[in-house]
N, C-alpha and C positions, 0 to 999 in steps of 0.2 A: 728267598723262597726255591725252593728245590727243584728240579726237572717231575718227578714223583708227584708233588704237593700240587704243579702248574698243569700235567695229564688229568690228573682230579678236577681239577676247577674247571678246565678247557669242559670235562664232560658233564658236568652239573649244569657250564651255559649251553652247551649243546641240549639236554632233554628238553632246559629252559623254554629254549627256543625253538624249540619241536613242541612245546604245548601249545605256544603263541601265537607262531607261526601257520602248524599245520593242525592241530588237536584245536585249536580256539575255545582253550581252556590253561590261560597264565597259572601259573603254580607259582610264580616271584613275583614281586612288588616292579613297577620299570627304576624306581632306585635299588635294592636288589639289584638287575643286575648291569645296570649303567655301575654303579658298585664293580661288581664283579669282571665284566668286561673289561674294565681300564686294570683289575689287578692281571688280567692276564693278558692285557696289552703293553705293561709297563716290562713284566718280563720278557715278553716276544719283544721289545724294541732291546732290549739288555742281552737278549742270547738271540741272535736273528737264522743263527742253524739251526736253533732246537727248535722251530714254530712249526706245530702239528699239520699235515696235509689238510686236514678237515676243521683246524679252527676258524671260528666265527670269524674272528678277529679278519679274515679274507672276503666278508660279504660286502664290504662298504666299498669296492671298488677303487678309484685311482690311480687303472693302469688308462694312458692315453694314447694312441694307434694313429699310424698316418692313414692307414685303408684297411679292412679284414681281408686276411689271407684267404680263399679257396679250402676245401674240406670234401669231402666223397665220403660217400654213406657205402657201410661194407655190404649193405640189404636197401635194395633202391626204396625213396619215400611214394610209393602209389599216390593218386587220387584218389575220387569216388567215383562214384556212377551215384546221378541223380535222383530219384524218385519225386514226386508234387502230390498223387494223390490215391487212395483207395486200390484202382486198378489198377497203376501203376507198380504197386510196394504186390499188387496177388502176382503179377505178370515176372515182379523176379524172382519169387518165390515158388512161383510154378518150374522155372529152367533150373531151379538149384534142385529144387528132388524130383527134377527129370533127370536131369545126373547125375545123385547120388542116396538120391531115395528122400525119407522122412527124417526130418534130422530138429536139433534140439537149436533155439536162436541166444543171443545174448544180447542185446539192446541199454546204452546209457545217453545222454544228452552229448549235442556235439555243440559244445563250444565254440565262438567264434572271437579267432583270435590267430596264430603266427606260431606255423607248425616247428614244432622242433627236435632234435634228432640226439638223445644224449649217449656218449658208450664208456663203459664203462670198464674197468683191466682190473683185476684182482684190490678189486674193492674199490675202485676209487674212481672219481668223475676224471676222466684225461679230453674229453674232445664236447666240446657241443654245435652243432652248424642249423644253419637254418636249411629248409625244405631244396632253399635252392630250386631247378630243372627235375628233384625228384634222386637225380644221381648225384648231381654238385650241388655243397649249399657257403653261405660266406660259414666262415667259424667266428662266432663269436663266445669264448669260453670265457674268455675273463668275465661278460656283461651278464651269463647267466650263473655265475659266481656267484652274484648279487643277491640271483632271487633267492627268498627262504625256505621255502618248499624248495626244493634242487637237494637232496643232500649230495654234501662231498664226499661221503664216505657213505657203502651202502656193503651188507652182510657175505654175499656174495661174490667169489673168487673167479668166477668163467667170465669172457668176453659176451656184455651184453649189450644192447642198442635200444634205449627202452626212451621210444615217444612218444608227444603228447604235446595238446596244445598250450601256449604261453599267453596267458588272460593280465588285465585290467580289471578287479569288480568295478561296477555302475556307480557306486558309491566313489570311486579312487578317481573313477574318470573323471566323477565333474570335479571335485577336489583339483585334479590337473589341472582340468580346466581355467580354474575361478584363477591360481597362481599363474598358469600365460598367460590371463587378462591383465592381469596387475604388475604383469613382465611388460607387455607390451607387446605380448605374440600373440600369431594368430596361433586360435584350439583347433586343438583337434576335431575333426567330421567325428568319428566314435570310436569305443573301445579296440575294433582289434587296430586299426591304422596307426594309435597309441600305443598300444604292446605291438606293432611292428616296429613302428620308429624308435622305440624308445629301447627296441635291442640292438640296433643298428648305433647308435651310438659309438664315438671314439670314444670318449670318455667313460669309463664303466661309473663312476661314482655317481655321473648322471643321471645310470641305470639305475644305481642303489636306490634313489630315491622313488622310483615310479612307482612303487609300490604292487613290481611284476608278480606274478601269478603261476605256476608249471601244471598241467592236469597229464600226467597221463591218460593215452588208450592204446596204447600197441608195443609194439614189438619188432625188431630189424634184426639182425645179428642176437642167435643165444640157443644155448643148450637146454632149459630145462626142461624137468622132464615130466611134467604134467599134461594131462589131455585135453584139455581143454581151455581155450582162450581165458576162459571167464577165471579160472584159478592161476594163472601164471599171471593175470591179472592182481588177483588177492596176496600172490607171489608178493610184486611189486609193490602194491600197496604198503607189505608189510614191511619190506626198506621204506619209510619212515615218508611217501609219497602222497598227494593228497589222495583221496577220492572222492568220485562225484557223489553228487547230495543224493543222486537214487540212481540205480537202474533195477533192470527187471534176469529171467531168463522166461521168455517164451517159444511156444510149441505154436501155436497158430495164427493165423493174422489176426482173429479176434482181440492176443490178446496183445500182439503186438498191435493193433488198433487202440486200445484200450490206455495202454502204455503211452503214446504216444499225444493219447488228449492229457492223458492226467499229466505231463512234462509242458502243454500245450497252453493248459489251468498252471501252473506253477510257476508259469515264463516269467512274470512281473516280480514271484517270490526269492526265487533263485537270486544271488549277487549277481553271476555271471551272464552277461549276452548269452541268448541258446537261437540256432538258424536254422538249426534241425536235430532228429533223432539218428544216432549211424546202428541197422541193423547189420549182426555177424554173423555167421555160420559158426557155433563154441567148439563145434570136436573139427581141431588142426588134425587130424587126417583126413578129414573130409573137405577139409580147405584148400588143403595141395594137391586131391584132385581135381577141385573144382577149378584155380590158375590162374591168371589174368587174360586179359585180355591187353592188347599194346599199349592201353591208358589205365586201365583200372582193374584191382580183384573182383573176382568172379564170386567172390563168398562176406563181402559186407557191401554195402551203398548206402545213401544218405536223404532221408524221409525227409525231408523239405517242412521247412511251419511256414506257411500262409505269408504270401509278406508283408511288410510293414510298414513298403512307402506307399502311398502314392502322390500323384500330382493335383490341385487346386489351383485358385485364383485368390489370392491375396485381396479384399474386397474394402478394408480399411485396415486402420490403424488407430488402438484405444491406448489409454495411458494411464496403467496402476500406480498410484501413488503408497508406497509400503509404510509399514506402521516406524520405519527410521525415517520416511518422506523422503527416500530413493525412488522418483522418475522411473519405471520401467515398460516400456513400452511392447504391446500383445498385440500380435496377426489378428487383423479377426478374417477366414478362408470364408469357400466355400464350403461348406459341409459334407464330407467325403468318410466311406465306413473304413477303420481300419481295425480289426482284427472281431467284427462285430461291435464298435462304440462308433457313434457315428461325433467326429472331429471339427469343431468347427471353429477354434483359436489353437494356437500355437507361440511362447514362446521366444523372446526373443533377447532378452538378457540385456542389452544396451542398446544405446546412438551409434553407438561405433559401430554396435556390428551389425547396424542397417548399412551402414556407410563401407563398413567390407567386403559385406554380401552384394552390393548394390542395389537393393532392393527398392522398389518405386511401388504404389499403389495400383493393382490394376496388372501387376507382374504373375504369372503363373512361379509354380513352383514343386518341389519337392519336401512331402513331408514326410517323416517320420518319428517311429512313435521305440520302435526299438527297446520295448519294456518297459520305459520310462513314462512314470504316469503321464505329464505332458510332454508335448508332440511337440517337435523340431521342426524351423527348414532346414534342409541341409543344401541344398543347391536353387539359385535360381533360373530359371530358364532362359535368359535373355534371346536366344533367336525366339522365342514368340512373341516376342513386342508388336505392336502395331500401329506407336505410336499416339496410342491414349492415355497411355500410365504417366502418372501423376508421379514428381520426386515427396520423399516425407523428408520435413525441416526439422531440426529440434526445436522441442519450444520452449520457450524463455518463459514463460506463465504457470502457476500449477495447476493443472486441469481440477482439481476441488475447493482451492482455495484463493484462484488468481494471484495469488503474492506471485514476485517476482525467483526466479529460481535458482541457485547458484551451477553454473557448467565448469565442471572440471574434464572434462573429456569422456570420459568412462560415466562416471560418476554425473547423472545428475537429482539435487536431492532441492527441493523442499527446505529451508529453514523456518516455516513462519512457524511455532511454540501453538497458535494458535490453530492449524489445521487440523481438523477435525479425522486428516484419514490419519494424523502423526503423534493426536493429542498423549490415545493408553501407554502407545512404548513410551514420549517424551515424561509423564510423570513414571511409570515404573521407574525410570533411569535419574530421577530426582530425586528421589528416598529413598535409592540401596544402597546401602553398607557401602560407607566409599565417598557416598555425594549427601547426602544430607542425613542419611543416618535415620532414617525412622518409620523407629523400631514399630514392626507390626502393621506396614503397608506394601503388603507383599502385591507381589503380579493379580492372582483373584480379587483381592481387596479395591484395586484398582480400576479392573474390570463392572467389576459390581456397581462401584461407582458412576461410572460414566454411562452404566448401560441404562442405570436409573434412575439421569440426567440429573446426581446433586451436585455435579463437577461438573466443568468443562473442558478445562487447563488444569493446571500448574497453581494458577493463583487461587482455584479456587477451592484449593484444600485448608488457606486458612480463613475461609467465608464460613470453611463446616459447622458447624451442631449438633448438640445433640439429638433435636427433635430430628435433626438431618435422616440420620441414622437410625433414628428409634424405628423396630418393629423391621430391618432390616432382617432379612435370614443370617444368624447365624452371631446378629449384634445384640450382644448381649449388655446390661448395664456397665459392668467393667470394664469391658470388651474397649465397650467407645472412650469411655474414659480414659484405661488409657492409650489410645489413637491420637485425642486429643491433645493427652497431657505431650505425647512427640510429636505431635505437629509442630504444638508454641514451643518445645525445649529445641527445635528446632533453630528455632528465629534467632538472629544473633553472630549467628556462625560467620567463617572468617569469609572477606570477599570468592579468597581463593576458592575455595571450596561451592559458594553460589556460583560460579564462574564456568567451570567443572563440570557442577550438576547442572547446565542446562543444557547440555547436550551437543555443543557446539562443534560443528567438523572439521578432527582437525586435535581439539582445546582439549587435551587432558588434564591431570592436577597438575603436572611440574609445571607447564606452559599457564595454566588458570594461575599459578602463582607466581611468575613471573611476573603478568601482566598485571596483575592484584597488587603484585606492590610497587610499582611504575607509576598504573595512572589513576588508581584508587578507584574511586564513583565515575571519574572523568571517562571510563573504557566507554562509553559508550559512542563518543565521538572521536574515539583518536581514526588515523589514518595507515595508511601503508607503510607509508612511509617508516614512523614513527612505530611502528609495531615491529619491519624486520631490523628495526636500531637495536634490538634488545639479544641478546646470543641464546640460541637456542631458536626463532622464531625466524620460519624461513618464511617462502612467500607465496606457497600454500595456504597457511597457517594464518597468514596477515590476512590475506584475499577472505578467508572464507570465515574470520572475528570482524573483518569491516560489513563483510554482506549480513551476516545475522544479525549484527547492531543496524543495520540500515531498516530491514525487516521488521525488528520484532523494538524498535527501540522505546515506543510509552509503554510494550510489556515488561520489558524489562526495568524503566522507572519505577513503575507500582511494584515490579518484584523490591525492587531495593526498599521502597517507602513500608512494603509491608515487613520484611524480611526485616534491614534495619542491618545489614553485615556490618563485621567487626572490619576497621580498614586497618590490616598490617601498616608498621613504617617500614620502610627501606633502609636496615640499617646493615650497617659497613663492616663484615666481619674483620676482626682485628686479627694479624697476620702467624697462621696455625699449621700443624702441615699438613691438614684437610684442605685446605683455603683453595678454589679453583681444582681442586680435585674430581676425577670420577671414582665413584664409589659406590662396591656393589654386596650388598650384604646376602647370609644363608645361613640356614643351622637356626636353629631355638637359644633364642637370648636370656639371660635374665632380667630382661623386661619385654613389653611388645619391638618388635621389629620398628612397628609405628612411629611410637620413642623413639631408638637411636637416628633414626632417617629424619627425623625432622630438628634431632637435636644440630647434626651433621650437616643440612644445608642454612640453619641459623652459625654453623663453621665456615660457611661456602661453598659445601660441599656439592659436589652433583650428584647424588643417587640415581642411581641406573637400576634396570631390574636385569642384565644381561650383562654376561660377560665378555669383552673382545680384548683383542688388543687396545685398545685406546686406556682400557681399565685402570686405573692408577695403584686402588686397594681394592683388597677382597676381604670384609672380617666378617668373620664365620664362628659358627655358636655352633653347640653342642649335633649330633645329628646332620648334619652338612653334607652335602650329595655332588649330584651330577656337578654345580657351578663350583665349588672349592678344585676338582678332579683339573676342569678343564682352565680353571686360573692357573693351574700349576705347570701343564703342559702345554700352556703361553710363555711364563717366565712373572707374571703378573704375581708385586706384590699382597704375601697373604698374611691375613690380623686376627687373633683370637679378641673376644670380645675386650678381656683386660688389659692386652698390648694393648689396644686401640683410646681406652682410656686411659691407659699410665701417658700417654702419647700428647692426647690429651691435657 
């Protein structure tokens, strides 16, 4: 690749990234992006001195620092005066008019995140500094470079400080907290804390994974010629920065109030947390005339939204059983008004969270809505206890069916396949492609059959008759017969598929096959020690299967009787290049990948879905994508389908 071609590909990559991350309008597939990204990366690896300053490859992070250096803002970053009621807004406006006369105002959402100052010189991002005390902050440039909505270069050669808020979208915040829970880490209290914590990571590759977003709201040092702040901000947006979802030019308090209540109504819809609306005098000359107090500019204020935090008391804990059998505790609280809605319940996610918070029945707690649909308890006010509080114990039985539960710490699950609260989902999983593959038995049909009490569990599928479904909405003669045939055709499937279809926690297709080959129908009576003796079966998997069989033993035996699964015999593979090797398949083959997977497994290979350093071979067909690239990068042996067949 020539340097000219590299620069062209680099520009294409930047264009695709901008469309995806800023405009929210992808113009290339993930596969196309990944392929082009690695072409650019390969060139940069081979030519490190020719790497473009604004290359998208610089956004992955990887710089690890011992500490953050301090940085000084060229122009001070100010705080804002807060106002909470219409009367206070009117008082603020009156002061403005008294000093500079009638003027125009520029209003926009106040996102709740971490304030940041970006310095550009000669069109290049030079430094990123947190607000700090307004004069000196922490220099976090390496981390900010990983934020996709921060341009690494702009089409403006003068010195300019662009100020804004680093935020995490509410959906991404939930994803991050779920990931932290899985890793046994403490969760962030709110998106603002998550954004600030992500910016202060010493390892910038961690920041790169945190889905941070930057929204500009103002300027520091600059020499732009526009006369109004709103015009200057339009120029900033044209440089590739994100624009707030709503802004408004206002002339009167009535227009300001109208836009304020409009934003409150949009609070749940807007993906970022907002805690208010910013009102700014739009004319730069009048801003300068108004000037500053010791703490705040006189030309802007924050009109804060009504508080979404309230103190209430936990009266009891109820347990919900989800469609997958997971038990979720819910706090029943004394009803409180949050933004016009009476809230009487709050999610607690799991019992580990109850223990982390130290929550007891009778505790006073802080409840927060934060624009989320489901309110959450953010803090337990232990100093308000009077000794009457009651400890919350972990359940040992399902509240719906009274079966003993599987307790894995964070996860507590009812494994009873007959439990009314999980029956629909268990049937959907049982019937889907990759499990029993019952064609025509989609989720909506399962729901209809259960709602109309035609079936109450998986076994009920095999007792269905034509008369049961005759007359049901959408069920014509041909469709009924086709479904009955598909159910009947699922009989005689392999025991491995049947085990996987049962939805046993941690037991997928690979584990199901190993267990079926080892124990056959005797699987209902195995113990943990026997299971752990199988390669690839850990203690968590073994405990889950043993508990499942204990709870569902009679049910499983009836399934065996009705379905009569095929018992595959364990055959020792003869010596071959793939025996005991870990193999990954990718791309389009001459036959379905499932056929090749089965062939390799018979040869003693372990077929995995992802590439790692432990992968022995990657076998690829046409249109192979990121897996092939990763394998080559890791030095994994790669084979075409033809080469694989030659080796066999």
